[in-house]
C-alpha positions as CSV (number, residue, x, y, z in Angstrom):
1,M,-44.0,5.5,-9.9
2,A,-40.5,4.8,-9.3
3,G,-37.5,7.1,-10.2
4,H,-37.3,9.7,-7.4
5,N,-33.7,9.9,-7.0
6,N,-33.5,13.0,-5.0
7,S,-36.3,12.1,-2.7
8,L,-33.7,11.3,0.2
9,N,-31.5,14.0,2.1
10,M,-27.9,13.2,2.1
11,D,-26.1,12.7,5.2
12,P,-24.1,15.6,6.0
13,A,-21.1,13.9,7.3
14,L,-20.8,11.8,4.3
15,V,-21.0,15.0,2.0
16,K,-18.4,16.6,3.9
17,Y,-16.0,13.4,4.0
18,A,-16.5,13.0,0.3
19,N,-15.6,16.6,-0.4
20,M,-12.7,16.6,1.9
21,Y,-11.4,12.8,0.1
22,V,-11.8,14.7,-3.2
23,N,-10.1,17.9,-2.4
24,R,-7.5,16.4,-0.3
25,H,-4.4,17.6,-2.0
26,K,-5.4,21.2,-1.2
27,Y,-5.2,20.7,2.4
28,F,-2.2,18.5,2.6
29,R,1.0,20.0,4.5
30,W,4.5,18.6,5.0
31,T,4.9,18.1,8.4
32,P,7.8,15.5,10.0
33,R,5.2,13.3,10.5
34,T,4.2,13.0,6.9
35,A,7.6,13.4,5.7
36,W,9.0,10.5,7.8
37,L,6.0,8.4,6.7
38,T,6.6,9.5,2.9
39,F,10.6,8.4,3.5
40,A,9.6,5.1,5.0
41,Y,7.1,4.0,2.5
42,V,9.0,5.5,-0.5
43,V,12.7,4.7,0.3
44,A,13.2,2.6,3.5
45,I,10.8,-0.2,3.0
46,P,11.4,-0.9,-0.8
47,S,15.3,-0.7,-0.2
48,V,15.0,-3.4,2.7
49,F,13.1,-5.6,0.7
50,G,15.3,-5.1,-2.4
51,Y,18.2,-5.7,-0.2
52,M,16.7,-9.2,0.9
53,A,15.9,-10.1,-2.2
54,Y,19.3,-9.4,-3.8
55,T,21.0,-11.2,-0.9
56,T,18.9,-14.3,-1.4
57,D,18.9,-14.5,-5.2
58,G,19.6,-17.8,-6.4
59,K,20.1,-19.5,-2.9
60,W,17.0,-21.8,-2.9
61,D,15.6,-24.0,-5.8
62,F,12.2,-25.6,-5.2
63,R,11.8,-26.7,-8.6
64,G,12.6,-30.7,-9.2
65,K,13.2,-31.6,-5.7
66,R,12.5,-34.9,-4.2
67,R,11.4,-35.8,-0.8
68,G,14.6,-35.6,1.6
69,D,16.6,-33.1,-0.7
70,T,17.7,-29.9,0.6
71,I,16.4,-26.8,-0.9
72,A,19.6,-24.7,-0.5
73,E,21.9,-24.5,-3.2
74,F,24.7,-22.7,-1.8
């Protein structure tokens, strides 16, 4: 009959990876590399995108244009 759920052995490498993934917070350490990556992804990249969005806000209008009309509004 079907239903033998534990008939196959788990791959030890996958079990080790799954345990490491679940317990990753226990093994995390602040190093210069992790500090730099955290700064880059939390502060630097969003601030660059925010600055670009702020400086280009309202400069282009794509709505209601016809062929040959310019999209620049400044």
